[in-house]
C-alpha positions as CSV (number, residue, x, y, z in Angstrom):
1,M,-0.1,-0.2,0.1
2,A,1.4,3.7,-1.2
3,L,1.7,6.4,1.3
4,A,-0.3,9.8,-0.1
5,L,-1.1,12.9,1.2
6,S,-4.6,14.6,0.8
7,T,-3.0,17.8,0.5
8,P,0.3,17.6,-1.1
9,A,1.0,21.3,-1.2
10,V,2.4,21.2,2.4
11,L,5.4,19.6,0.8
12,W,6.1,22.9,-0.3
13,L,6.8,23.5,3.7
14,A,9.2,20.4,3.9
15,P,12.1,22.3,3.6
16,L,11.1,24.2,7.1
17,A,12.4,20.6,9.1
18,L,16.3,21.7,8.3
19,L,16.2,24.5,10.3
20,P,17.0,22.6,13.1
21,L,19.7,21.0,11.9
22,I,21.4,24.4,10.8
23,V,20.3,27.0,13.4
24,R,21.6,26.9,16.8
25,L,19.5,25.1,19.1
26,H,20.8,26.9,22.3
27,A,21.5,30.4,23.4
28,P,25.3,30.7,23.8
29,Q,26.9,30.3,27.3
30,P,30.6,32.0,27.9
31,Y,32.6,29.3,29.0
32,P,36.7,28.8,29.6
33,S,38.8,27.3,27.0
34,L,38.0,23.7,27.0
35,A,40.0,23.2,24.1
36,W,42.5,20.6,26.2
37,L,40.0,18.3,26.6
38,G,39.3,15.3,24.7
39,G,35.9,14.9,22.9
40,D,32.5,13.8,24.5
41,P,30.3,11.5,22.5
42,L,27.6,11.8,24.7
43,S,27.5,15.7,24.4
44,T,27.6,15.2,20.2
45,A,25.1,12.0,20.7
46,L,22.9,14.6,22.0
47,E,23.2,17.2,19.8
48,V,22.5,15.4,16.8
49,G,19.4,13.8,18.4
50,L,18.0,17.0,19.7
51,R,18.4,18.4,16.2
52,L,17.0,15.0,14.4
53,A,14.0,15.7,16.7
54,G,13.4,19.0,15.7
55,A,13.3,18.4,12.6
56,L,11.1,15.2,12.7
57,A,8.7,17.3,14.4
58,I,8.4,19.7,12.0
59,L,8.0,16.8,9.3
60,A,5.5,15.0,10.7
61,L,3.3,18.4,11.8
62,L,3.5,19.0,8.1
63,L,2.5,15.3,7.2
64,G,-0.7,15.6,10.1
65,I,-2.0,19.3,8.2
66,G,-1.5,17.1,4.4
67,G,-3.4,14.3,5.5
68,L,-1.0,11.9,5.8
69,H,-2.8,8.1,4.8
70,L,-2.3,5.2,3.5
71,A,-4.2,4.8,0.1
72,G,-6.8,2.0,-0.4
73,Q,-5.6,-0.3,-3.2
74,T,-7.9,-3.4,-5.3
75,T,-6.1,-6.5,-5.9
76,R,-7.6,-9.3,-8.4
77,Q,-8.1,-12.6,-7.2
78,I,-9.2,-15.9,-8.2
79,G,-12.6,-17.7,-6.1
80,N,-15.1,-19.8,-6.9
81,G,-18.5,-18.5,-8.2
82,A,-20.6,-16.9,-11.0
83,H,-22.5,-13.9,-12.2
84,I,-26.2,-14.8,-11.5
85,V,-29.4,-12.7,-12.0
86,L,-32.6,-13.9,-10.0
87,V,-35.7,-13.5,-11.4
88,I,-38.4,-13.3,-9.2
89,D,-42.4,-13.8,-9.8
90,R,-44.5,-10.9,-8.0
91,S,-47.8,-11.9,-9.1
92,S,-50.6,-12.1,-6.6
93,S,-50.4,-15.9,-6.4
94,M,-47.1,-15.7,-5.3
95,D,-48.6,-14.0,-2.2
96,D,-50.5,-17.3,-1.4
97,S,-49.0,-20.0,0.6
98,F,-48.3,-23.2,-1.0
99,A,-51.5,-24.9,-0.3
100,G,-53.0,-22.5,-2.2
101,S,-55.0,-20.4,0.5
102,R,-54.1,-17.0,2.2
103,P,-50.8,-17.0,4.7
104,T,-51.3,-18.3,8.5
105,A,-49.1,-18.6,11.4
106,E,-48.6,-22.0,10.6
107,Q,-47.6,-21.3,6.5
108,A,-46.1,-18.3,5.2
109,S,-46.6,-17.3,1.6
110,K,-44.0,-18.4,-1.4
111,S,-43.0,-15.2,-1.8
112,A,-42.1,-14.8,1.9
113,E,-40.6,-18.4,1.8
114,A,-38.3,-17.9,-1.4
115,R,-37.5,-14.2,0.3
116,R,-35.8,-16.6,3.5
117,F,-33.8,-18.8,1.1
118,L,-32.6,-16.2,-1.2
119,R,-31.5,-14.1,1.3
120,S,-29.4,-17.6,2.1
121,F,-28.3,-18.1,-0.8
122,V,-26.9,-14.6,-1.8
123,S,-25.3,-14.4,1.5
124,N,-23.1,-17.8,1.3
125,G,-22.2,-16.5,-2.1
126,E,-19.1,-15.2,-1.0
127,H,-17.8,-14.5,-4.5
128,D,-20.8,-14.3,-6.4
129,M,-22.1,-11.0,-8.4
130,F,-26.0,-10.5,-8.1
131,G,-28.2,-8.9,-10.4
132,V,-32.3,-8.8,-9.3
133,A,-35.2,-8.4,-11.6
134,I,-38.8,-9.0,-10.6
135,F,-41.7,-8.9,-12.7
136,S,-45.5,-9.6,-13.2
137,T,-47.6,-7.1,-15.2
138,A,-44.1,-5.5,-16.7
139,P,-40.8,-6.8,-15.5
140,L,-38.8,-4.2,-13.2
141,Q,-35.1,-4.1,-13.0
142,A,-34.6,-4.0,-9.0
143,L,-30.6,-4.1,-8.6
144,P,-28.1,-4.3,-11.5
145,L,-25.1,-7.0,-11.3
146,T,-23.5,-6.2,-8.2
147,S,-20.9,-7.5,-5.3
148,H,-22.3,-5.8,-2.7
149,R,-24.4,-8.1,-0.5
150,E,-26.3,-5.4,1.8
151,A,-27.9,-4.2,-1.2
152,V,-28.4,-7.5,-2.8
153,L,-30.4,-8.5,0.3
154,A,-32.4,-5.4,0.5
155,A,-33.5,-6.3,-3.1
156,V,-34.5,-9.8,-2.5
157,D,-36.5,-8.3,0.4
158,A,-38.6,-6.4,-1.7
159,I,-40.2,-9.3,-2.9
160,D,-42.0,-9.5,-0.4
161,R,-44.6,-7.0,-1.1
162,P,-47.8,-7.8,-2.5
163,G,-47.8,-8.8,-6.3
164,L,-50.1,-7.6,-9.4
165,S,-52.5,-10.3,-10.9
166,E,-50.2,-11.2,-14.3
167,T,-47.4,-13.6,-14.7
168,D,-45.2,-12.0,-17.7
169,I,-42.2,-14.6,-17.3
170,A,-40.9,-14.0,-21.1
171,R,-40.5,-10.0,-20.4
172,G,-38.7,-10.9,-16.9
173,I,-36.0,-13.2,-18.9
174,A,-35.7,-11.0,-21.4
175,M,-34.7,-8.0,-18.6
176,A,-32.1,-10.6,-17.2
177,L,-30.4,-11.3,-20.8
178,S,-30.1,-7.7,-21.2
179,M,-28.5,-6.8,-17.6
180,H,-25.9,-9.7,-18.6
181,D,-25.7,-7.9,-21.7
182,D,-24.1,-4.9,-19.6
183,D,-21.5,-7.2,-17.8
184,P,-18.3,-7.6,-20.1
185,S,-16.8,-9.9,-17.8
186,A,-15.9,-13.6,-18.4
187,A,-17.0,-15.0,-15.6
188,S,-19.5,-17.8,-15.7
189,R,-23.2,-16.8,-16.1
190,A,-26.3,-18.0,-14.9
191,I,-30.4,-16.8,-14.5
192,V,-32.4,-18.0,-11.7
193,L,-36.3,-17.9,-12.4
194,V,-38.5,-18.2,-9.3
195,S,-41.9,-18.2,-10.0
196,D,-44.9,-20.5,-9.2
197,G,-46.5,-20.4,-13.0
198,A,-46.5,-19.5,-16.4
199,G,-48.3,-17.6,-19.6
200,V,-48.1,-18.5,-22.9
201,I,-45.6,-17.2,-24.6
202,D,-46.2,-15.9,-28.6
203,R,-44.1,-17.6,-31.0
204,R,-42.4,-14.6,-31.8
205,V,-41.3,-13.7,-28.8
206,Q,-39.7,-17.0,-28.1
207,E,-37.6,-16.8,-31.3
208,K,-36.1,-13.5,-30.1
209,L,-35.3,-15.2,-26.4
210,R,-34.2,-18.0,-28.5
211,A,-32.1,-15.9,-30.5
212,A,-30.7,-13.7,-27.4
213,F,-29.7,-17.1,-25.6
214,R,-27.7,-17.9,-28.6
215,K,-25.4,-14.7,-27.8
216,R,-23.9,-15.8,-25.0
217,P,-23.7,-19.0,-22.8
218,I,-25.9,-18.8,-19.7
219,N,-27.0,-21.7,-17.4
220,L,-30.8,-21.3,-16.9
221,Y,-32.4,-22.5,-13.9
222,W,-36.3,-22.3,-12.9
223,V,-37.7,-23.3,-9.5
224,F,-41.1,-24.1,-10.0
225,L,-43.3,-23.5,-6.4
226,R,-46.0,-25.5,-7.3
227,T,-49.1,-24.8,-5.4
228,A,-50.7,-28.4,-4.1
229,N,-53.5,-29.9,-6.6
230,T,-51.9,-27.9,-9.3
231,R,-50.1,-29.4,-12.6
232,G,-46.5,-30.1,-12.4
233,I,-44.6,-28.9,-15.0
234,F,-42.8,-32.9,-15.6
235,E,-46.5,-34.1,-15.4
236,P,-47.7,-34.9,-19.1
237,P,-51.4,-34.3,-20.1
238,G,-53.9,-36.4,-18.6
239,A,-56.2,-38.8,-21.2
240,G,-58.3,-36.7,-23.2
241,E,-56.6,-33.1,-22.3
242,R,-55.2,-31.2,-25.0
243,D,-51.5,-30.6,-25.2
244,V,-51.5,-27.2,-25.6
245,P,-50.0,-23.8,-24.0
246,Q,-53.4,-23.0,-22.8
247,V,-54.3,-25.9,-21.3
248,A,-50.9,-26.2,-19.1
249,P,-48.3,-23.3,-19.9
250,E,-45.7,-24.1,-17.0
251,R,-44.9,-27.7,-18.7
252,H,-44.9,-25.7,-22.0
253,L,-42.9,-22.9,-20.6
254,H,-40.9,-26.0,-19.5
255,R,-40.2,-28.0,-22.7
256,F,-39.4,-24.5,-24.3
257,F,-36.4,-23.7,-21.9
258,E,-35.4,-27.5,-23.0
259,S,-35.5,-26.3,-26.5
260,L,-33.1,-24.0,-26.2
261,K,-29.8,-26.2,-25.9
262,I,-28.3,-24.4,-23.2
263,P,-27.7,-25.5,-19.9
264,Y,-31.2,-25.9,-18.1
265,R,-32.4,-27.1,-15.1
266,A,-35.8,-27.6,-13.6
267,F,-36.6,-27.8,-10.1
268,E,-40.0,-28.2,-8.7
269,A,-40.8,-27.3,-5.2
270,E,-44.0,-28.5,-3.2
271,R,-42.6,-27.6,0.2
272,P,-40.6,-24.5,1.7
273,D,-38.1,-27.0,2.4
274,S,-37.6,-27.9,-1.4
275,I,-36.9,-24.2,-2.0
276,G,-33.6,-24.6,0.0
277,D,-32.9,-28.2,-1.6
278,A,-32.9,-26.5,-5.0
279,V,-30.7,-23.0,-4.5
280,A,-28.2,-25.2,-2.4
281,E,-28.3,-26.9,-5.4
282,I,-28.1,-24.7,-7.9
283,A,-25.0,-22.7,-5.9
284,R,-23.4,-25.9,-5.8
285,L,-23.3,-26.2,-9.7
286,E,-22.2,-22.8,-10.0
287,R,-18.9,-22.8,-8.7
288,H,-16.8,-22.1,-11.5
289,P,-13.5,-20.1,-11.0
290,I,-13.9,-16.6,-11.2
291,A,-12.0,-13.3,-11.3
292,Y,-12.9,-10.4,-8.2
293,V,-11.4,-7.3,-7.3
294,E,-10.6,-7.0,-3.8
295,R,-10.6,-3.6,-2.7
296,T,-8.8,-2.4,0.4
297,P,-9.8,1.2,2.0
298,A,-7.6,4.0,2.9
299,K,-6.3,4.1,6.5
300,N,-5.8,7.6,7.8
301,L,-2.2,7.9,9.5
302,S,-2.5,11.9,10.5
303,R,-3.3,10.8,14.4
304,L,0.1,8.8,14.1
305,A,1.8,11.8,12.5
306,Y,0.6,14.2,14.8
307,A,1.5,11.5,17.6
308,I,5.1,11.4,17.0
309,A,5.1,15.2,16.2
310,A,4.2,15.3,20.0
311,L,6.6,12.8,21.6
312,A,9.4,15.0,19.4
313,L,8.3,18.0,20.6
314,A,7.8,16.5,24.1
315,L,11.4,15.7,24.0
316,L,12.6,19.1,23.0
317,V,10.7,20.4,26.0
318,A,12.7,18.0,27.9
319,A,15.7,19.0,26.7
320,R,15.4,22.7,27.2
321,L,13.6,22.0,30.9
322,A,16.8,20.5,31.6
323,E,18.9,23.1,30.9
324,V,21.4,24.6,33.4
325,R,22.8,28.3,32.8
326,I,26.2,28.9,34.0
327,T,27.0,32.2,35.2
328,A,30.8,33.6,35.7
329,E,31.7,34.3,39.0
330,R,34.0,37.6,39.3
331,V,37.6,36.7,40.9
332,P,38.1,39.7,43.2
């Protein structure tokens, strides 16, 4: 780490530190000739020490006034992680419990349970970068990709708010892709979709999403929060039922994701603990070598400079108080 000054202009006064090395330290006193005496190493050492203390006091005061500090720095490190965009459903159905009813004291809403496990997912991703997008009738970028954990946790906390009626997953996925477009790094990328339903995606929109996924390598995960007594994403249609998106939109969204020819995995969560199992598996899968920047904050050294100046000045004051003035006596 490098030393730096907040006000470098004080260095113009640095030559003042040479004054104690040049000027006389003590007032002259009359002495008889001591030329016949040998050298006095102790006196010489005290003389040099006091002069250096004076120079040090001036220099330390200037550095304190100038705001001496250790400059912050950034270092590139290699860890394990990925750049992950969380795409979270905020439709009104997420405000219900897994039983499909209003939350009770025994069972929280799906959004509250998702928030609980996503907070743990974010907190444990030491070197991951996270972005957050939420969607219902329209998508909203809650937070771009960042390594600031507190900001990500605050964005995740915001999902536990009353939702709207619609579920436009296609626009939510499109926003997540655009968030990755803004990230120039070579890190492993992933999109984690957390939703309890799906809508019908127009074929033209499907082709746009397909083309967008072909632009970059991105892993896709879907944590499907399945409400009790509803069709799962892996279930084929029953006898006599039409296998069309209008009848089983979740199943057909799953099939669309599979057709993208990208690394994709779906998790079906029928209870709160299943969300935890899903995000734990995603965290395990997204452990890739990743370069990250570690920032070391600046450290203020002004107090240390003032303390050194005070000690040097105290030494000079003590030496001054210890002086004994000799007066010559007249011989009758």
